[in-house]
Jmol script that loads the backbone (N, CA, C; Angstrom):
load data "model"
ATOM      1  N   UNK A   1      22.299 -74.331 -76.171  1.00  0.00           N
ATOM      2  CA  UNK A   1      23.494 -74.951 -75.785  1.00  0.00           C
ATOM      3  C   UNK A   1      23.168 -76.207 -74.788  1.00  0.00           C
ATOM      4  N   UNK A   2      23.983 -77.219 -74.828  1.00  0.00           N
ATOM      5  CA  UNK A   2      23.662 -78.299 -73.863  1.00  0.00           C
ATOM      6  C   UNK A   2      24.220 -77.972 -72.552  1.00  0.00           C
ATOM      7  N   UNK A   3      23.664 -78.628 -71.484  1.00  0.00           N
ATOM      8  CA  UNK A   3      23.996 -78.570 -70.188  1.00  0.00           C
ATOM      9  C   UNK A   3      25.426 -78.804 -69.908  1.00  0.00           C
ATOM     10  N   UNK A   4      25.964 -79.761 -70.676  1.00  0.00           N
ATOM     11  CA  UNK A   4      27.401 -80.115 -70.585  1.00  0.00           C
ATOM     12  C   UNK A   4      28.302 -78.960 -70.948  1.00  0.00           C
ATOM     13  N   UNK A   5      27.949 -78.235 -71.964  1.00  0.00           N
ATOM     14  CA  UNK A   5      28.713 -77.071 -72.515  1.00  0.00           C
ATOM     15  C   UNK A   5      28.469 -75.872 -71.649  1.00  0.00           C
ATOM     16  N   UNK A   6      27.516 -75.764 -70.762  1.00  0.00           N
ATOM     17  CA  UNK A   6      27.137 -74.714 -70.011  1.00  0.00           C
ATOM     18  C   UNK A   6      28.388 -74.303 -69.068  1.00  0.00           C
ATOM     19  N   UNK A   7      28.915 -73.065 -69.155  1.00  0.00           N
ATOM     20  CA  UNK A   7      30.158 -72.637 -68.435  1.00  0.00           C
ATOM     21  C   UNK A   7      29.716 -71.774 -67.294  1.00  0.00           C
ATOM     22  N   UNK A   8      28.561 -71.057 -67.297  1.00  0.00           N
ATOM     23  CA  UNK A   8      28.325 -70.121 -66.264  1.00  0.00           C
ATOM     24  C   UNK A   8      28.096 -70.660 -64.918  1.00  0.00           C
ATOM     25  N   UNK A   9      28.310 -69.776 -63.901  1.00  0.00           N
ATOM     26  CA  UNK A   9      28.042 -70.111 -62.368  1.00  0.00           C
ATOM     27  C   UNK A   9      26.519 -69.868 -62.143  1.00  0.00           C
ATOM     28  N   UNK A  10      25.780 -69.179 -63.046  1.00  0.00           N
ATOM     29  CA  UNK A  10      24.339 -68.878 -62.732  1.00  0.00           C
ATOM     30  C   UNK A  10      23.534 -70.104 -62.992  1.00  0.00           C
ATOM     31  N   UNK A  11      22.282 -70.035 -62.592  1.00  0.00           N
ATOM     32  CA  UNK A  11      21.370 -71.066 -62.986  1.00  0.00           C
ATOM     33  C   UNK A  11      20.897 -71.018 -64.445  1.00  0.00           C
ATOM     34  N   UNK A  12      20.406 -72.216 -64.754  1.00  0.00           N
ATOM     35  CA  UNK A  12      19.864 -72.235 -66.144  1.00  0.00           C
ATOM     36  C   UNK A  12      18.502 -72.978 -66.134  1.00  0.00           C
ATOM     37  N   UNK A  13      17.796 -72.846 -67.273  1.00  0.00           N
ATOM     38  CA  UNK A  13      16.435 -73.474 -67.385  1.00  0.00           C
ATOM     39  C   UNK A  13      16.567 -74.488 -68.527  1.00  0.00           C
ATOM     40  N   UNK A  14      15.977 -75.685 -68.169  1.00  0.00           N
ATOM     41  CA  UNK A  14      15.960 -76.796 -69.146  1.00  0.00           C
ATOM     42  C   UNK A  14      14.948 -76.469 -70.273  1.00  0.00           C
ATOM     43  N   UNK A  15      15.385 -76.447 -71.476  1.00  0.00           N
ATOM     44  CA  UNK A  15      14.535 -76.115 -72.546  1.00  0.00           C
ATOM     45  C   UNK A  15      13.985 -77.433 -73.258  1.00  0.00           C
ATOM     46  N   UNK A  16      14.959 -78.376 -73.414  1.00  0.00           N
ATOM     47  CA  UNK A  16      14.564 -79.629 -74.148  1.00  0.00           C
ATOM     48  C   UNK A  16      15.267 -80.780 -73.410  1.00  0.00           C
ATOM     49  N   UNK A  17      14.634 -81.949 -73.323  1.00  0.00           N
ATOM     50  CA  UNK A  17      15.328 -83.113 -72.649  1.00  0.00           C
ATOM     51  C   UNK A  17      15.120 -84.345 -73.526  1.00  0.00           C
ATOM     52  N   UNK A  18      16.111 -85.248 -73.436  1.00  0.00           N
ATOM     53  CA  UNK A  18      15.898 -86.546 -74.190  1.00  0.00           C
ATOM     54  C   UNK A  18      14.820 -87.333 -73.421  1.00  0.00           C
ATOM     55  N   UNK A  19      14.213 -88.334 -74.082  1.00  0.00           N
ATOM     56  CA  UNK A  19      13.270 -89.166 -73.457  1.00  0.00           C
ATOM     57  C   UNK A  19      13.943 -90.314 -72.807  1.00  0.00           C
ATOM     58  N   UNK A  20      14.516 -89.872 -71.558  1.00  0.00           N
ATOM     59  CA  UNK A  20      15.066 -90.945 -70.640  1.00  0.00           C
ATOM     60  C   UNK A  20      14.225 -91.033 -69.361  1.00  0.00           C
ATOM     61  N   UNK A  21      13.497 -92.110 -69.263  1.00  0.00           N
ATOM     62  CA  UNK A  21      12.680 -92.224 -68.034  1.00  0.00           C
ATOM     63  C   UNK A  21      13.374 -91.903 -66.655  1.00  0.00           C
ATOM     64  N   UNK A  22      14.601 -92.400 -66.598  1.00  0.00           N
ATOM     65  CA  UNK A  22      15.232 -92.111 -65.288  1.00  0.00           C
ATOM     66  C   UNK A  22      15.366 -90.623 -64.886  1.00  0.00           C
ATOM     67  N   UNK A  23      15.580 -89.724 -65.905  1.00  0.00           N
ATOM     68  CA  UNK A  23      15.708 -88.418 -65.602  1.00  0.00           C
ATOM     69  C   UNK A  23      14.305 -87.763 -64.989  1.00  0.00           C
ATOM     70  N   UNK A  24      13.335 -88.123 -65.600  1.00  0.00           N
ATOM     71  CA  UNK A  24      11.974 -87.624 -65.103  1.00  0.00           C
ATOM     72  C   UNK A  24      11.718 -88.283 -63.732  1.00  0.00           C
ATOM     73  N   UNK A  25      12.071 -89.509 -63.458  1.00  0.00           N
ATOM     74  CA  UNK A  25      11.961 -90.173 -62.198  1.00  0.00           C
ATOM     75  C   UNK A  25      12.803 -89.504 -61.130  1.00  0.00           C
ATOM     76  N   UNK A  26      13.847 -88.846 -61.511  1.00  0.00           N
ATOM     77  CA  UNK A  26      14.763 -88.176 -60.574  1.00  0.00           C
ATOM     78  C   UNK A  26      14.297 -86.692 -60.417  1.00  0.00           C
ATOM     79  N   UNK A  27      13.270 -86.280 -61.066  1.00  0.00           N
ATOM     80  CA  UNK A  27      12.689 -84.972 -60.900  1.00  0.00           C
ATOM     81  C   UNK A  27      13.149 -83.991 -61.939  1.00  0.00           C
ATOM     82  N   UNK A  28      13.892 -84.290 -62.972  1.00  0.00           N
ATOM     83  CA  UNK A  28      14.337 -83.277 -63.939  1.00  0.00           C
ATOM     84  C   UNK A  28      13.313 -83.270 -65.079  1.00  0.00           C
ATOM     85  N   UNK A  29      12.856 -82.031 -65.294  1.00  0.00           N
ATOM     86  CA  UNK A  29      11.773 -81.805 -66.361  1.00  0.00           C
ATOM     87  C   UNK A  29      12.096 -80.554 -67.143  1.00  0.00           C
ATOM     88  N   UNK A  30      11.360 -80.347 -68.317  1.00  0.00           N
ATOM     89  CA  UNK A  30      11.621 -79.233 -68.982  1.00  0.00           C
ATOM     90  C   UNK A  30      10.989 -78.030 -68.287  1.00  0.00           C
ATOM     91  N   UNK A  31      11.617 -76.909 -68.292  1.00  0.00           N
ATOM     92  CA  UNK A  31      11.135 -75.654 -67.622  1.00  0.00           C
ATOM     93  C   UNK A  31      11.728 -75.602 -66.283  1.00  0.00           C
ATOM     94  N   UNK A  32      12.386 -76.627 -65.782  1.00  0.00           N
ATOM     95  CA  UNK A  32      12.965 -76.576 -64.414  1.00  0.00           C
ATOM     96  C   UNK A  32      14.230 -75.737 -64.340  1.00  0.00           C
ATOM     97  N   UNK A  33      14.472 -75.100 -63.243  1.00  0.00           N
ATOM     98  CA  UNK A  33      15.650 -74.360 -63.048  1.00  0.00           C
ATOM     99  C   UNK A  33      16.667 -75.138 -62.252  1.00  0.00           C
ATOM    100  N   UNK A  34      17.881 -75.262 -62.892  1.00  0.00           N
ATOM    101  CA  UNK A  34      18.852 -76.055 -62.336  1.00  0.00           C
ATOM    102  C   UNK A  34      20.281 -75.375 -62.324  1.00  0.00           C
ATOM    103  N   UNK A  35      21.254 -75.896 -61.568  1.00  0.00           N
ATOM    104  CA  UNK A  35      22.531 -75.273 -61.515  1.00  0.00           C
ATOM    105  C   UNK A  35      23.617 -76.263 -61.712  1.00  0.00           C
ATOM    106  N   UNK A  36      24.583 -76.020 -62.493  1.00  0.00           N
ATOM    107  CA  UNK A  36      25.761 -77.016 -62.604  1.00  0.00           C
ATOM    108  C   UNK A  36      26.727 -76.704 -61.580  1.00  0.00           C
ATOM    109  N   UNK A  37      26.828 -77.773 -60.727  1.00  0.00           N
ATOM    110  CA  UNK A  37      27.693 -77.598 -59.524  1.00  0.00           C
ATOM    111  C   UNK A  37      29.169 -77.994 -59.864  1.00  0.00           C
ATOM    112  N   UNK A  38      29.458 -79.146 -60.583  1.00  0.00           N
ATOM    113  CA  UNK A  38      30.801 -79.436 -60.969  1.00  0.00           C
ATOM    114  C   UNK A  38      30.679 -80.292 -62.230  1.00  0.00           C
ATOM    115  N   UNK A  39      31.708 -80.404 -62.894  1.00  0.00           N
ATOM    116  CA  UNK A  39      31.961 -81.160 -64.091  1.00  0.00           C
ATOM    117  C   UNK A  39      33.299 -82.045 -63.965  1.00  0.00           C
ATOM    118  N   UNK A  40      33.204 -83.365 -64.087  1.00  0.00           N
ATOM    119  CA  UNK A  40      34.266 -84.164 -63.770  1.00  0.00           C
ATOM    120  C   UNK A  40      35.202 -84.171 -65.038  1.00  0.00           C
ATOM    121  N   UNK A  41      36.518 -84.291 -64.810  1.00  0.00           N
ATOM    122  CA  UNK A  41      37.526 -84.326 -65.998  1.00  0.00           C
ATOM    123  C   UNK A  41      37.378 -85.417 -66.813  1.00  0.00           C
ATOM    124  N   UNK A  42      37.988 -85.397 -68.063  1.00  0.00           N
ATOM    125  CA  UNK A  42      38.133 -86.419 -69.044  1.00  0.00           C
ATOM    126  C   UNK A  42      36.753 -86.984 -69.457  1.00  0.00           C
ATOM    127  N   UNK A  43      35.788 -86.078 -69.616  1.00  0.00           N
ATOM    128  CA  UNK A  43      34.388 -86.609 -70.166  1.00  0.00           C
ATOM    129  C   UNK A  43      33.570 -87.325 -69.091  1.00  0.00           C
ATOM    130  N   UNK A  44      33.853 -87.061 -67.809  1.00  0.00           N
ATOM    131  CA  UNK A  44      33.076 -87.711 -66.682  1.00  0.00           C
ATOM    132  C   UNK A  44      31.742 -86.993 -66.647  1.00  0.00           C
ATOM    133  N   UNK A  45      30.945 -87.470 -65.702  1.00  0.00           N
ATOM    134  CA  UNK A  45      29.633 -86.848 -65.535  1.00  0.00           C
ATOM    135  C   UNK A  45      29.673 -85.441 -64.869  1.00  0.00           C
ATOM    136  N   UNK A  46      28.554 -84.715 -65.006  1.00  0.00           N
ATOM    137  CA  UNK A  46      28.350 -83.525 -64.348  1.00  0.00           C
ATOM    138  C   UNK A  46      27.373 -83.622 -63.139  1.00  0.00           C
ATOM    139  N   UNK A  47      27.563 -82.798 -62.149  1.00  0.00           N
ATOM    140  CA  UNK A  47      26.711 -82.782 -60.940  1.00  0.00           C
ATOM    141  C   UNK A  47      25.814 -81.597 -61.130  1.00  0.00           C
ATOM    142  N   UNK A  48      24.531 -81.747 -61.025  1.00  0.00           N
ATOM    143  CA  UNK A  48      23.481 -80.712 -61.177  1.00  0.00           C
ATOM    144  C   UNK A  48      22.616 -80.588 -59.945  1.00  0.00           C
ATOM    145  N   UNK A  49      22.458 -79.513 -59.408  1.00  0.00           N
ATOM    146  CA  UNK A  49      21.603 -79.227 -58.278  1.00  0.00           C
ATOM    147  C   UNK A  49      20.205 -78.696 -58.715  1.00  0.00           C
ATOM    148  N   UNK A  50      19.194 -79.148 -58.087  1.00  0.00           N
ATOM    149  CA  UNK A  50      17.921 -78.623 -58.349  1.00  0.00           C
ATOM    150  C   UNK A  50      17.171 -78.628 -56.900  1.00  0.00           C
ATOM    151  N   UNK A  51      16.965 -77.428 -56.388  1.00  0.00           N
ATOM    152  CA  UNK A  51      16.445 -77.293 -55.007  1.00  0.00           C
ATOM    153  C   UNK A  51      17.430 -77.788 -54.012  1.00  0.00           C
ATOM    154  N   UNK A  52      17.111 -78.835 -53.223  1.00  0.00           N
ATOM    155  CA  UNK A  52      17.941 -79.401 -52.192  1.00  0.00           C
ATOM    156  C   UNK A  52      18.649 -80.599 -52.590  1.00  0.00           C
ATOM    157  N   UNK A  53      18.467 -81.083 -53.862  1.00  0.00           N
ATOM    158  CA  UNK A  53      18.958 -82.217 -54.293  1.00  0.00           C
ATOM    159  C   UNK A  53      20.006 -82.061 -55.420  1.00  0.00           C
ATOM    160  N   UNK A  54      21.010 -82.937 -55.435  1.00  0.00           N
ATOM    161  CA  UNK A  54      22.067 -83.062 -56.524  1.00  0.00           C
ATOM    162  C   UNK A  54      21.965 -84.331 -57.197  1.00  0.00           C
ATOM    163  N   UNK A  55      22.118 -84.408 -58.496  1.00  0.00           N
ATOM    164  CA  UNK A  55      22.251 -85.537 -59.189  1.00  0.00           C
ATOM    165  C   UNK A  55      23.442 -85.565 -60.149  1.00  0.00           C
ATOM    166  N   UNK A  56      23.969 -86.699 -60.513  1.00  0.00           N
ATOM    167  CA  UNK A  56      25.082 -86.788 -61.507  1.00  0.00           C
ATOM    168  C   UNK A  56      24.402 -87.322 -62.825  1.00  0.00           C
ATOM    169  N   UNK A  57      24.837 -86.696 -63.887  1.00  0.00           N
ATOM    170  CA  UNK A  57      24.299 -86.927 -65.246  1.00  0.00           C
ATOM    171  C   UNK A  57      25.523 -87.308 -66.184  1.00  0.00           C
ATOM    172  N   UNK A  58      25.421 -88.448 -66.773  1.00  0.00           N
ATOM    173  CA  UNK A  58      26.524 -88.890 -67.743  1.00  0.00           C
ATOM    174  C   UNK A  58      26.690 -87.880 -68.818  1.00  0.00           C
ATOM    175  N   UNK A  59      27.931 -87.725 -69.341  1.00  0.00           N
ATOM    176  CA  UNK A  59      28.219 -86.793 -70.420  1.00  0.00           C
ATOM    177  C   UNK A  59      27.293 -86.943 -71.677  1.00  0.00           C
ATOM    178  N   UNK A  60      27.122 -88.126 -72.099  1.00  0.00           N
ATOM    179  CA  UNK A  60      26.316 -88.455 -73.344  1.00  0.00           C
ATOM    180  C   UNK A  60      24.814 -87.965 -73.173  1.00  0.00           C
ATOM    181  N   UNK A  61      24.295 -88.169 -71.934  1.00  0.00           N
ATOM    182  CA  UNK A  61      22.989 -87.706 -71.654  1.00  0.00           C
ATOM    183  C   UNK A  61      22.964 -86.179 -71.528  1.00  0.00           C
ATOM    184  N   UNK A  62      23.951 -85.618 -70.801  1.00  0.00           N
ATOM    185  CA  UNK A  62      24.089 -84.177 -70.564  1.00  0.00           C
ATOM    186  C   UNK A  62      24.178 -83.366 -71.873  1.00  0.00           C
ATOM    187  N   UNK A  63      24.740 -84.032 -72.832  1.00  0.00           N
ATOM    188  CA  UNK A  63      24.896 -83.326 -74.144  1.00  0.00           C
ATOM    189  C   UNK A  63      23.564 -83.251 -74.921  1.00  0.00           C
ATOM    190  N   UNK A  64      22.569 -84.028 -74.486  1.00  0.00           N
ATOM    191  CA  UNK A  64      21.295 -83.953 -75.146  1.00  0.00           C
ATOM    192  C   UNK A  64      20.292 -83.047 -74.370  1.00  0.00           C
ATOM    193  N   UNK A  65      20.697 -82.584 -73.236  1.00  0.00           N
ATOM    194  CA  UNK A  65      19.798 -81.692 -72.470  1.00  0.00           C
ATOM    195  C   UNK A  65      20.054 -80.241 -72.783  1.00  0.00           C
ATOM    196  N   UNK A  66      19.223 -79.497 -73.464  1.00  0.00           N
ATOM    197  CA  UNK A  66      19.335 -78.222 -73.951  1.00  0.00           C
ATOM    198  C   UNK A  66      18.884 -77.099 -72.788  1.00  0.00           C
ATOM    199  N   UNK A  67      19.715 -76.286 -72.538  1.00  0.00           N
ATOM    200  CA  UNK A  67      19.345 -75.241 -71.429  1.00  0.00           C
ATOM    201  C   UNK A  67      19.588 -73.783 -71.933  1.00  0.00           C
ATOM    202  N   UNK A  68      19.055 -72.842 -71.161  1.00  0.00           N
ATOM    203  CA  UNK A  68      19.204 -71.442 -71.424  1.00  0.00           C
ATOM    204  C   UNK A  68      19.549 -70.782 -70.086  1.00  0.00           C
ATOM    205  N   UNK A  69      20.540 -69.869 -70.096  1.00  0.00           N
ATOM    206  CA  UNK A  69      21.015 -69.346 -68.935  1.00  0.00           C
ATOM    207  C   UNK A  69      19.938 -68.327 -68.401  1.00  0.00           C
ATOM    208  N   UNK A  70      19.886 -68.227 -66.980  1.00  0.00           N
ATOM    209  CA  UNK A  70      18.986 -67.268 -66.319  1.00  0.00           C
ATOM    210  C   UNK A  70      19.804 -66.281 -65.692  1.00  0.00           C
ATOM    211  N   UNK A  71      19.507 -64.982 -66.132  1.00  0.00           N
ATOM    212  CA  UNK A  71      20.410 -63.937 -65.613  1.00  0.00           C
ATOM    213  C   UNK A  71      19.845 -63.385 -64.129  1.00  0.00           C
TER     214      UNK A  71
END
end "model"
wireframe off; spacefill off
backbone 0.3
color backbone group
């Protein structure tokens, strides 16, 4: 499932990411554990936390990031 569709409050692990250089420069990588903090209404961006940082990801990019829930 994509990180944009992720509904859980738990953390998730990134399984596959698009080739967007900005994401890797921000520290997002495959295998990384992240948590969806908020999702903006009307197709807006989502806010993802990783460690002590939070970043906003546009809906079209977030739909390309595949994740798996961590229990």
